[in-house]
N, C-alpha and C positions, 0 to 999 in steps of 0.2 A: 357761320362763315360761308361766304358765297363760293360756289363751285364754278370755275370757268373751264370751258371746253378748249383743249389744245387744237392746233391746226390738224388738218387731215394728214399732213405729212408725218407729224409726230404720232398720230393715232395709228398710222400704218406700220410703225416700227415695232418689231418684236421685243419682248423683254430681253435684257442682257442674259445670255445663257449662263455665264459665269456667276452672275449675281444670284440667280435662283439656285445654282449649285452651292454657292457659299452659304445661303440661308439654310439649306438642308444639312450641311455639315455643322453649321453653328448650333443648330437645334440639338445635335448630339453632344457637342462640346459643352453647352450650357447645362447638361445633365451631370457635369463633372467628370466626363469620360475623356481619357487621354487619346486623342486622334493623331495618327501619323499622317501628315499632310503631303501626299504625293500629287495632289490635284493642282497645286499652285504653280504659277509661272513667274513669281516674284523672286529675284535673286536674293540669296541668303547671306552673301559675303559683303563686307564693308567696302565702301569706295576707298581706293588706295590713298594713303596719307598725302603723298606729293600732290595729288589732284586737289584735295581739300585745302592744303596749304596755299596752292596757287590761287584758288578761288577766294580764300580769306584775304590774301594780299591784294588781289584785284578789287575786292569790295571796298578797300580803303581809298582807292583812287577817285578823285573828283570826276575825272572824265567818264567813269563808269556809273555815275550816280544819276545821270539823266536818262532820257529815253534812248534805247539802243537803236542803231540804224536798221532800217527795213531790210529784211532778208539776210541779216548777219553782218558782223564786223568784217571788214576786208582782211584784217589780220587772221581771223579764224578761217575765212575762205581760202586764204593762201596756205594755212596749215593743213586744211583738208586736201588741197591740191598736192602738197608735199607728201601727205600720208598715202594718197592713192598711187602716187608714183613709186614711193618706197615699198609699199606692201604688194602692189599688183602690177606695177609697170604701166599704169594707165595715166595718160596726160589729160587733165581737165583745166579749162580756163576758169580761174577763181571768180572772175567778174561776170561771166555769162553762163557758165555750166555748173554752178554751185549755188544752193540756197539752204538756209538754216531755218529750223522751225522748232516749236516747243513740244518735242516728242514725235516719234514715228507715227503714232496713232493719228496725229493731226494730218500728216501727209496722206495716210491711207484713207482717211475720211474725206480729205479735200480733193484728191485726185479725180474721183469720179465726177465731182461737181465742177472741176476745172476742165475736164476733157470730154464729158458725155452730155448728151441731150436726152430729153424724155423719149422713151421707146428704144434707146440704144441698149446694148448688152456688154457687160464686162465679163471676160473669160477668166477663170481661175481653175484650181484643182478641187476635186471632191474625193477625199476629205481635204479641208483647208481651214485656215484661220477664220473663225466665225465672223469677224468684222467684214471680211471680203464679201460675204453674202448679204450684209446689211447696208453698208455705206452707199452702194449705187442707188438705193431707194431715195436717198437725199437729193439725187439728181433726176428722179423720176425714171431711172434706168433699172435694168434687171441684171442678175448674175446667172451665168451658166457655168456649172461645175463640171469640168472634164473628169470623168471617172479615172482614178489611178489605183493600181493594184500592187500588192507586195511583189508579185512575180516580175513586174516591170520596174522594180525599185522605186515605186511611187512617182514615176515620171510620166507626164501625159503624152498621149499619142494624138497629135493635132489632126490626123486623118479621120479620127472618130467623131469630130465635131459635125453635127448636122448642117447641111447647106443653108437651111433657113436661119440658123443661129449665126453662121458666119456672115451672112449678109447684113446683120444688125450689130455685129461685134466691132467695137471701136476702142477697146482697151483690153490688155492682157496683164493680169496680176500673178506673179510667181513669187515663190518664197523657198529658197534653198541656201543652207540647211533648213529643213522644213519643220514647221510647227503645224500638225502634231506628229508627223511620222518619223522625224529624225533622218529622213533621206537627204542625200546630197546630189547636186547636179554634176553632170559630166560635160567634157568639152563638146562631145558630139551632140548632146541634148541642147546646149546653148547655141551651137551652130545651127541646129535644126530650128530653134526658136527664132533666130535672126532671119533665116530663109522664109519661115512662115510669116513673120512680121512684114517683111518686104513684099511678099506675094499678095498679101491681103491688106496692106497699108494699115496695120493695127499697131499702135504704140505699145511698148512693153514697159512695165514697172516691175523691177526685181526688188522685193523686200529682203534685204540682206541683214536681218536682225541678229542672226546667229553666226555672223561671219567668222568669228574667232574660234568656233568650236567644231573641229573635225577630228575624228578618232582614228586610231590604227594607222597613223602616219598620213592620213588623207587631209590635205589642207583645202578648205572650201574655196571654190572658184568665184571670183567676181564676174558677174554677167558682162561687165565692161571690158574684160580681158578678151572677149570674143571678137574677132574681126568683124567690123561693120555694126557692132552693137550700139555704139554711141549715136549713130545716125538713126537708130530705131527706138531707143528707149533711155530710161534712167534707172539708177539704183538708189534705194532708200536705205540709210544706215542710221542705227540708233546707238547712243552711248550707254544705254541702260544695261545691256548684257555684257559687252566687251569690257567695260570699265566699272561695272556695278554702280552706275549713276542713275538708276531708275527714278529716284526721288527728285532729281534735278530737271527732268523733262526736257531733254534736248536731243535732236536728231538733225540729219541733213540729207539732201539729195544731190546727186551728181549725174551729169550726162547730157542728153539732147537739150540744146538751148531753148527750143520752142516749148518743150514740156516744162522745163525749169521756169521759164518766163510765166507760163500760165499758172503754175503752182504758186509762184511768188506773188503774182497779182491777186490771187484768191486769198492767200494767207495774209497779205497786208490789210485786207478789208475785214476778214473774219476772225483773226487772232492777234494777240500781242506778240511781240518779238521776245526772244530769249534774253534774260538779263545779261548785261555786258560782262559782269564778273564771272558768271557761269560760262560764258563764251570763252573767256580767257582761260578758265580751268580746262575746258575742252581742248583748246589749242595745246595746253601743257600736256594733256593726256595723249594726244595724237603724236606729238613731236618728241615726247620724253621716252625714257626706257620702257620697253615692253615686257619686262620680266613678269610683272603681275598678270598680264594677259596669258602668257605661257603657263604660269602656275595655275591659273584658273581653269584653263583647258585640261591640264593634267588632273586637276581635282575632279572635274566632271567625268573624265574618262575612268578614273579609279572608281567613282561612285557607280558609273554605268556597269563596270565589270562586276562589282559587288552585287548590285541589284539583279542583273541578269543571271549570274551564277547562283545566287541565293534562290531565285524563283525556279530556275531549272532543277535545283537540288530537291525542291519539294514537289516536283512533278508538273510544274507549269512550263510548257515548252514555248518559251518566248524568244523573240528575235531581237538581236542587239542593234540599236540604231548606229548609223555612221556619223552622225553629227547632231548639233543643237544641244539642249539640255533636257530633252524629252525622250521618253521611250513609248513605243506604240505597240501594245501587246494584244494579241488576239485572245478573245475571251473563250473559256472552255465551251465545249459543245452543249447546246441547250439553253444558253444564256443570250440575252441581248446585252448591249453595252450598259444600258441603264439598270437592268435587273442584276447584272454582275456587280456593278458599282455599288448598288444599294446593299447587296449581300456583304460585300467587303466592308462597307461602312458600319452596318448594323451588327455584324457578327465578329469581324476582325478589327474593327475600329481603325481601318486604313482607308483614307480618302483618295480616290482616283477620279479623273474626269471621263465621263462616258463619251465614247466616240461619236454618238449620235449628234452631239453638239457641234461637230465639225463637218457635218454634211451627211447626206443619206448613205453614202458609201463608207461611213465610219462606224456603222452600228454593230459591227462584230469585233470592235476594238475598244480598249480603254487607253487613255494617256496617263503616264506616270512621270512626274518630274524628278530631276536629280538634285533637288534643292533642300534635302534633309541630310543630316550627317550620316557617315558610313554606318555608325552603330544603329541609327534609327532605320536605315534601309534593311539591315540584317534583321532587326526586330520585326519589320513589316512582314518579311517572309515567315518568320517564326509564328506570328499571329495568324497569318493565313493558313499555315499548316495546321495549327492547333484548332482552328475553327472547323476544319473538315470540309470546307466548301469544295475543294478540288476533287474530293472523293465521292461527291454526290451527283446524282442526275437530277436537275431541277424539275420541279413539278410544273407542267404546262397549264396555264389558266385557260 
């Protein structure tokens, strides 16, 4: 079979970090070993039945069986506008300040191509979601990760950005509640972000993937609740987490009309639109009762409490996240994130995500998801205790 060489652009892309991690875990599973999967970010709960019923009914309609309108059905855009007003007190124009796309990953990938030129820089946090460090390459651009630290609640300090980077920066990508750290944003931080954006004329994208999940009574803030924010940026929202609709691939963006216009134009050429029946299901989800969302948040908070208390009980002094469905745990002294993750997988049969995959400043942490049952979370702690890993000083190579 002939071997064809891909473009230089494709050759420049790194392997998907999560794919290589999955291969390592699968090699253990194929040995017949029961692995507790704390590394995953795929929701484990079902899509609420009323949403499934709404999509089933919508699929029967002849009007939904042709090509969907570019950028989303107006009925869904109006539902999104109502949702943002109800949940956040934010007014958005459904015709000019809303666009719909097939999954938030599409928007994250498309935005650098829609907003950056070769040689430009996209700012984000380090650690941060791995795709933020990859997708700008598709535009011939680069990423600069602003180092964030636990003592600062994993919020970036814009004053630390080097001047030479600022001169080339033309996009800022944020994500709170945060993957991987579980940090949440404050009013003061978002106000500082708006000031920074205005001063340097850098558009802001806030990836609000974990909007529904704040713990200890802390409700996550929408960036667009900040005065002046809509003039400076947009917010990307996914249905995957809030409504357990990961398999239906649908998300939307709201905010600054010029960014929405650029994103829509790129999406129209590069992707297909979300099937109309799914869009009707999304509208039903956004406008219907929100009890399932409240119950899901409570479930993740219970799981967080169990995982954190169980790990602390076996001598691992971990920090509880404030939101998302991820925990960001500092590895014991003497380990790197990868060596500790390997030890947990090989000796305790517990899979976590090494922090090194989330940026250079993540290498002393591992990410653990709250997407296993409460019983399995307790068992993870028991396995780690039985392995003796926490009582050892690792041998340095």
